[in-house]
C-alpha positions in Angstrom: 174.8 86.5 -2.9 174.8 85.1 -6.4 176.2 87.1 -9.3 174.1 86.9 -12.5 175.5 88.4 -15.8 173.0 89.9 -18.1 174.0 90.3 -21.6 171.7 92.0 -24.2 172.2 94.9 -26.6 169.0 96.5 -25.7 169.4 98.5 -22.7 165.7 98.6 -21.8 165.9 94.6 -21.5 168.9 94.6 -19.2 167.6 97.3 -17.0 164.1 95.6 -16.6 165.9 92.1 -16.1 168.0 93.8 -13.4 165.0 95.0 -11.5 163.4 91.6 -11.5 166.6 89.9 -10.2 167.7 92.5 -7.6 164.1 92.2 -6.2 165.1 88.4 -5.6 168.3 89.5 -3.9 170.7 88.6 -6.8 173.6 90.7 -7.6 173.5 91.9 -11.4 176.3 92.6 -13.9 175.4 93.9 -17.2 177.1 93.6 -20.6 175.9 94.9 -24.0 177.7 92.5 -26.5 179.6 89.1 -26.2 182.9 90.7 -26.0 181.9 92.8 -22.9 180.5 89.6 -21.4 183.7 87.7 -21.7 185.8 90.6 -20.1 183.4 90.6 -17.2 183.3 86.9 -16.9 187.1 86.8 -16.7 187.2 89.2 -13.9 184.2 88.3 -11.6 182.8 85.1 -10.2 179.5 84.5 -12.1 177.0 82.0 -11.1 174.6 82.2 -14.1 174.4 84.1 -17.3 171.4 85.4 -19.3 172.6 85.7 -22.9 170.9 87.3 -25.8 171.7 85.8 -29.1 171.8 88.4 -31.6 174.3 91.2 -30.5 177.0 93.4 -32.2 180.7 92.8 -32.0 180.3 89.1 -30.7 177.1 87.4 -30.8 175.8 85.1 -27.9 176.5 81.9 -29.7 180.3 82.6 -30.1 180.5 84.2 -26.6 178.9 80.8 -25.2 181.4 78.7 -27.1 184.2 80.7 -25.5 182.9 80.5 -22.0 182.2 76.6 -22.4 185.9 76.2 -23.1 186.4 77.1 -19.4 183.4 76.8 -17.4 180.0 74.9 -16.9 178.3 77.8 -15.6 174.6 77.8 -16.4 173.7 79.9 -19.5 170.1 80.7 -20.4 169.5 82.2 -23.8 167.2 85.1 -24.3 165.9 84.8 -27.8 163.2 86.2 -30.0 160.6 83.9 -31.4 162.1 84.2 -34.9 165.4 82.7 -33.8 164.5 78.9 -33.4 167.4 77.7 -35.2 169.7 79.9 -33.2 168.3 78.5 -30.0 168.9 74.9 -31.1 172.4 75.9 -32.1 173.0 77.5 -28.7 171.8 74.3 -26.8 174.1 72.3 -29.0 177.1 74.3 -28.1 176.4 74.4 -24.4 173.6 76.6 -23.4 171.4 75.1 -20.6 168.1 76.6 -21.4 166.3 79.3 -23.3 163.4 82.0 -22.6 161.7 83.7 -25.6 161.2 87.3 -25.7 158.9 89.0 -24.5 159.2 86.8 -21.6 157.1 86.6 -18.3 159.1 87.9 -15.3 157.8 84.9 -13.1 159.0 82.5 -15.7 162.4 84.2 -16.0 162.8 84.0 -12.2 161.7 80.4 -11.9 164.3 79.5 -14.6 167.1 81.5 -12.9 166.2 80.1 -9.4 166.2 76.3 -10.7 169.4 76.7 -12.8 171.2 78.4 -9.9 170.0 75.7 -7.4 171.3 72.9 -9.9 174.5 74.6 -10.5 175.3 75.2 -6.9 174.4 71.6 -5.9 176.7 70.3 -8.8 179.6 72.4 -7.6 179.3 71.5 -4.0 179.2 67.8 -4.9 182.2 68.1 -7.4 184.4 69.7 -4.7 183.9 66.6 -2.5 186.8 64.2 -3.3 185.5 61.2 -1.3 184.5 58.0 -3.2 181.8 55.6 -2.4 181.0 52.6 -4.6 177.3 53.2 -3.9 177.5 56.4 -5.7 179.2 54.9 -8.7 177.0 53.7 -11.6 178.6 51.6 -14.3 176.7 50.4 -17.5 178.9 48.9 -20.2 181.8 51.2 -20.8 180.0 54.2 -19.1 180.7 55.1 -15.5 179.0 58.0 -13.6 180.3 59.0 -10.2 177.6 60.9 -8.4 180.1 62.2 -5.8 182.7 63.8 -8.1 180.0 64.5 -10.7 182.2 62.9 -13.4 181.4 60.8 -16.4 184.0 58.3 -17.9 183.7 56.5 -21.3 185.9 53.4 -21.5 187.9 54.9 -18.7 188.3 58.4 -20.2 186.9 61.5 -18.6 184.3 63.3 -20.6 183.2 66.8 -19.8 179.5 67.2 -19.3 177.5 70.1 -18.2 175.2 69.9 -14.9 172.1 69.4 -17.0 173.8 66.6 -19.1 174.9 65.0 -15.8 171.6 65.0 -14.4 169.9 63.7 -17.4 172.5 60.7 -17.5 172.1 60.2 -13.8 168.3 59.8 -14.1 168.6 57.3 -17.1 171.3 55.3 -15.7 169.8 55.1 -12.3 166.8 53.5 -13.8 168.3 51.3 -16.6 166.1 50.3 -19.5 163.1 52.3 -17.9 161.5 54.6 -20.7 161.2 58.1 -19.8 159.1 60.6 -22.0 160.8 64.0 -22.8 158.2 65.6 -20.5 159.2 63.2 -17.6 162.9 64.0 -18.1 162.2 67.7 -18.2 160.3 67.9 -15.1 162.6 65.5 -13.1 165.8 67.2 -14.3 164.6 70.8 -14.3 162.3 70.2 -11.3 159.7 72.5 -12.9 156.7 72.0 -15.4 157.7 71.1 -19.0 157.9 74.6 -20.3 160.4 73.6 -23.1 160.5 69.9 -23.4 162.0 70.0 -26.8 165.2 71.2 -25.1 165.5 67.4 -23.8 166.0 66.2 -27.4 168.9 68.7 -27.9 170.6 67.7 -24.7 170.2 64.1 -25.6 171.8 64.6 -28.8 174.7 66.3 -27.3 175.1 63.6 -24.6 175.3 61.1 -27.4 178.0 62.9 -29.2 180.1 62.6 -26.0 179.4 59.0 -25.0 178.6 56.9 -28.2 181.0 55.8 -30.6 178.5 56.3 -33.3 175.7 58.8 -32.2 173.6 57.8 -35.1 173.5 54.3 -34.0 173.6 54.6 -30.2 174.5 51.7 -27.9 173.5 53.2 -24.7 171.2 56.3 -24.9 168.4 54.8 -27.0 165.2 56.3 -28.4 161.9 54.4 -27.9 159.9 55.9 -30.8 156.5 57.6 -29.8 157.4 57.2 -26.0 160.7 58.5 -25.0 164.2 57.6 -24.1 166.2 55.0 -21.9 169.6 53.8 -21.1 170.9 50.4 -21.5 
């Protein structure tokens, strides 16, 4: 059974989300601020976090920064419509996705299921220490190992999240092929393009990790009006 940590200072929201998730056979742990969330995260094995942004004591953004220092566990932000800049900030510092309040329970469950599936597949593959040249893609100074789920830039290991890895894998597997942001979202998230703009934020974050000058990318390039390509 997967453990999901729900973090929100509104008890009505955490209780409602708990009902939705338990009906899907998830185990739910609840916290009402970022500090409580960190305490639970240190003690329990957590497979996904639903994180509110605006909370007392420690907000969701700073809690996410601390969690990302230790873990690539999926984090989905729960945000109000008025918090667009916070959502972008959250994606930039390591959140995988966001859902806007008030949310549709079916959409919430779809996001949770897809993120859990990606993370568990990523973790299983990362635990495999076998190597196979057929699973290694190298373009210039960037090397992607699909067995160990690792990215190397000029021989140096670079930390990436499961979402970032899947985006890079898609683009590097198809060098010079242009993908629209909707195409990338649907292939990586494996669902309709609910939040295609999140792709742009993840692309920006990937560039900061693999490019010498992210403003003049050598590898991950935009094709204006169409999308992105690698190479």
